[in-house]
N, C-alpha and C positions, 0 to 999 in steps of 0.2 A: 525551566519554564513549565507552566501548567499545561498538561497535555489534554487535548480534546479527544473525545471518543472518535473511533474510526468506524468505517463502514457506513451503512445506511443511516445510522443515527446522526452522523456528522454532516451528511449531505443535506438533510432537511433544513437546519438553520441557515446554511449557506444559500440554499435556494430561496428561502423566504427573504433574507436580507438583499439578495441579488434582485429579486422582483421589486422590493420596496425602493431600492436605490434607482433601479431602472425607470420606474414610473415617475419618481421625483425628477429624474434628469430629462425625461421627455418634456416636462413642463419647463425646466431650465433651458433645454434645447430650443424651445419655442421663443423664449424671452431673449436669449443672447443675440441672435441675428436681427431680431425685431427692434431692439433698443436704439441703435443708431438711426434707423429709418424713421421710427416714431418720434425720436427727438428732433430730427430734421423737419418733421411736420409742424413742429412748434418753433421753427426757425433757429434751431440750435447751431452754434458754430462748431467746427471740429474740436476746438479746445473744450467747449462745453460737453460735447459727446465724450471726450476723454475723461472729464470730471465725473460724468454720469457713471461711467464704468468704474472709476476710482472710488466713488462714495460707497458702492456696494462692497468693494474689497476692504475699504477702511473699516466699515462696521463689522465685517467678518473677521478682520484682523483683531479688533478689540474684544470680540465676544467668543471667538473660537476656543481659546484656552479655558474660558469660563465653562463653556458647554462640555469640553473634554474632561475637565476636573470634576464637574458636577456628575458626569456619567460614571466616573470612578467611585463616587460616593453613593449615588442613589440608583445606579444601574443604567444600562444603555437604552432600554425600551422607552422609559418616560421622556428622555431627552430627544430621541428620534421622533416620537409622537408630537411633542411640543414644537419641534422644528418644522415638521410637515404642516401643521395647522398654521403656524406663523407665516411660513412661506406662501401658503395658499391665500391668506388674507392680503399679503403684500402684492401678489399678482392681481388680486381683485381691485386693489387701489390703483395699480398700474393701468388696468383696463378702463377705469372710469376717470382717469386723469384728463383734465381739460386745460392744463397749463404745464409748462416745463418744470416748475418747482414741485409740482405734485409727483412727477416722474422721479425727481431726486428723493423725495420722502419715501416713495414706494420702494425704490432700490435700496435705500438705507435700511428700511425695515426688513427687506429680504436678506441683507447682509447680517443683521442682528440675529435672525433666526436661521442662519446658514451653518449651524453647528452639526447638522445631521451627517455630513460627509465624513468629518473627522471621527464622529462617534461610530459611524458604520465601519470605518477602518479598525477601531478598537473592538467592535463586535466580531469582525473577522478574526482578529488576534485571539479573542476569547475561545472561539470554536474550532481553531485549527492547531495542529501540531507544529513544532518548529520546522520540520521538513517540508510541510505543506503551506507554511505561512505566506511565502511570496506567490505561490500558486493562487492562494485565496485572494491576495491583493490584486492579482491579475484578473480574477473573476470579477472583482469590483470594477476594475478598469474596463472590462468588457461591457459592464452596465453603462459606464460613461459613453463608450462608443455607440452602443445601441440607442442611448438617449439622444446622441448627436446625429443619429440617422433618422429616427422617427420624429424627433422634435422639430427640426427645420422643415421636413417634408409636411408634417401636420400643420406647422405654422403657415406655410405657403398656401395650403388648402383652406385654412381658416381665414386667411387674409382675403382670399377670393370670395368666400362665403360672406364675410363681413362687408365687403364692398357691394355685394348684391343686396344686402339688407339695409344699408344706410351709410351715413358718413360720420354722424356725431358719436363720440364715445358712449358706450363700449362697442359700438359697431365700427365699420370701416377698418382703418389700419389698427385700431385698438382691439379688435375682436379676437385675435390670437391670444392676447393676454388673458381674456376672459376664459378661453379654453384651457389655458395653462392653470388658472386658478381652480377650475372645476376638477382637472386631473389631479392636482396636488391635494385638494381637500378630500377627494374620493380615495386617494392613496392613504391618507391619514385614517379614514374610516376603516379601510380594509386592514391596515397594519394593526389597528386596535384589537382586532380579533385573531389575527394569525401570527403576529410577531411576538415571540417569547423572549424572556429575559435571558441574556447570555452570561452575565457576571454574577457568580454566587455571592451571597451576603458576606461569607467569611473572607472573600478576596477583595472586598471594597476598602477604600481608604478612609481616613478619619474625616469627620464632617467639619466643614468650615462655613462661616456665615457668608452671605453674598458679599458683604462689604470687605471681609477678609480676603475673599477670592479676588475681588477687584484690585485690592491693594497689592496682592502678591502676583498679579498677572505678569508683570515684566520681570519680577524676581524669578518666576518659573522659567521664563524664556532664557534669562541669563544663566540659570542653573543647567538647563538642558544644553545650551550652546557650549558650556565649559566641559561637558562630559567627553572623555576620549572617544574617538571614532564617531559616536552619536552626533557630537557637535559638527564634525566635518561633513557627515551625511546630511545634516539639516542645512548646512551652508550650500551643499550641492543642490538640494531640493529648492532652496531659495533662489539661487542663481538661475537654475533652469526655469523656474516659475517666472522670474523677472524677464528672461529672454522670451518666453512664450507670450507674456502679457504685451510686450512691445509689438510682437508680430501680430497678435490678434487685434490690437487696437487700430493698427494702420492697414491691415490686410484688405478690408473691404474698400477703403479709400484708394489704396494702391490698385486694386483690381478695376475700380471704376475709372481712375485716371489713365491707367495704361491700356486696359482692354475694353472699357465701356461696359463692364458687367453691372447689372442691377441686382435687386433683392432676390428675385426668383433664381437667377443663375448662381448667385452666391450661396443660396440655400442648398442647391443641388451639389455644389462643391463641398459644402460643409458635410452633407450626408455622405459623400464619397470618402472624406477623411474619416468619418465615423465608421464606415464599413471596414476600413483598414485597421482602425483601432480595435475593433471587435476581433478581427482575425489575429492580430498581433497579441493582444492581451488575453483573449479567450482561448486561443489555440496554440500559437507559436510559443508563448511563454511557458505553457504547461508542458510542451514537448522539449523545449530547449533548456529549461531550468535544471532538470536532472543531469543533462549532459554538460552544461557550461557553468552553472552556479551563478549566484547573484552578482559578485564583483565583475565578472567578465561581461555579462549582459548589460549591466549598468554602463560600463566603459564603452561598449560598442554603441549602445543607444545614444549616449551623449555625443559621441563623435559624429554619428549620422545626423543627429539633430543640429549640431553646429554647422555642418556642411550644407544642409538643406536650407537653413536660415539665410546663409550667405547666397545660396542659389536663387532665392526669391529676388534679391536685388538685381541680379543680372539676367533674369528671365525676360525674353523678348517675344514669346509666343505662348498661347494657351497650352500647346503640347509640352513645352519646356516647364511651364508652371505645374502641369499635371504630374510630370516626373518628379519635380522638386517636392511637391506636396505629398507624393507617395513615400518618398524617402523620409520626409518630416514625420509623417504619421507612424512609420515603422520605428524611427528613432525614439519618438516620444512614447510609443507603446512599450518599447523595450526598457526604457530607463526608469519609469515611474514605479512599477511593482517591485523590482529589486531594491530600489532606494528605500521605499517604505517598509519593505520586508526586513531589511537589515536593521533599520532603526527599531522596529518592533522586536527583533531577535536579541538586540543588545539592551533591551529595557525590561525591568522587573514587571511581573504581571500586574501588580497594584498601581503601576504608573503608565500603563499602556495608553489610556485615554489622554492623560496629561502630555506625554511625549508626542503622540500623534496630533493632539490639538495644537501644541506649540509649533510642530512642523507645518501644519496647514495654515496656522496664523501667519507664519513667516512667508509662506507662499502667497497669502493674501497681501502681505506687505509688498511683495514683488508686483502684485497686480494693482497696487495703489501707485507705485512709482512708475511702473512700466508704461501704462497708457499716457501719462503726462509727459514722460521723457520721450516716448515714441512720437507723440504728437508734436513736441517741440523740435525734435530732430527732423521730422518730415517737413515741417513748414520752414525752418530756418536754415537747414544744411542741405537737404536733398531727399528725394523720395526713397532712394535706396538705403539711406544712412541708418534708419532704425533696424533694418535687417542685418546689415553689417555689424552693428554694435551688439545686437542680440546674439549673433553667431560668436562674437568674441567672448561674451559672458558664458556661453555654453562651453567654450574651450577652456575657460578658467575652471569651471566645474569639473571638466574632464581631468584637468591637471590635479585637482584636489583628490579625486578618486585614485589616480595613479600614485600619488604620494603616500597613501595609506593602504594600497592595494593588498599587500601581503598580510595585513592584520584584520581584514574584513572577513566576516563569517560567510561560508558558502553552504549553509545547511540544506539548501534545495538541491545541491549536486549529489548524486548517488555514485559514490566511488568505492563502495565496499569497505569504508574506513570508519573508525569510531566517530561519533558525533563531535562537533567542535566543542572543546571544553569551556570556551568562553560563553557559549550558549547555555551549557549545563549549569554554570555558576551564577547567571544573572537572576 
């Protein structure tokens, strides 16, 4: 693997990409809890709300491999900048929407330009050594957590301000989306000046036309899924993403039906989960990775995640839910960085963007299927069924990890032994 410089020179690009992703996810954190409530303002049914969540993920699924492959050819920086500008414009359209179909168009555009996260993962891979790869992924995970702290809290504040200013879009309930657009576009302006390119010209892949890239999209997915170990880890990421999507799609409805929670209370709960994600991925991962290594942390995270999903279904009080969501945040925080880190460790430098783009696109596929499946189970079988089913999917992912456990790289574990030869030869 190509080694990144160590010391102060390696911290600077990590800090810049961390800030860039964090600011972007503040905007996303505003939009995510806002979407179902704003859709209900246009008399959307629960099924339509699920479809609104799915259309974003569908477009992200279709375009994420393209952005990842493009970043392997032209560099990470231009792709991240394009994604930030496109995301900001989609939030702007969301803010000015005066009909449900406009919300669908806006979320579709947001999904099309949603390739910045997979490209940011590739950026981390470019500037970290094999031993620090999963730690770097954990730092990016901490940016997610911080975005999910400040985004919902800021969204609640902007909703209050918007209600004071007026009712018609972009004021009233739409005002938080306007704030998200301004944040995202300001982030693009800032990144233009401070974000440096991480991929040297000599490490870039061969150029393909846009049409060729589109035609090979599913070929790339099939190729990555057939790779030993990498394919299994991508399946794990897909199954855990599918489980998470089912939970997210129905959680607000579940909290409303069972405990009478509204938007403001749910936003506070979202922020609490974000705090735990920051602690787990920004602190605990960095301390536990040298001690336990990637395979063990991924296994523990998946098991905790599965148990917590099932715990949601049987929760009968806010106190129980708080305990369950604490376990869920810990499990989710432990499983994502090692999963992505091992995929990166087993992938050649010139294919980092492609492999991580495929991984994130399949996670998007899970977020397409998950909301629709979760909504159907919730309405036709029972309110707790989506969470039981999601927990079962997480257990399947846990089984996949156990099946190939002995062959997985643990480069983040410091044991005083030579580096894993599989990492050296990729």
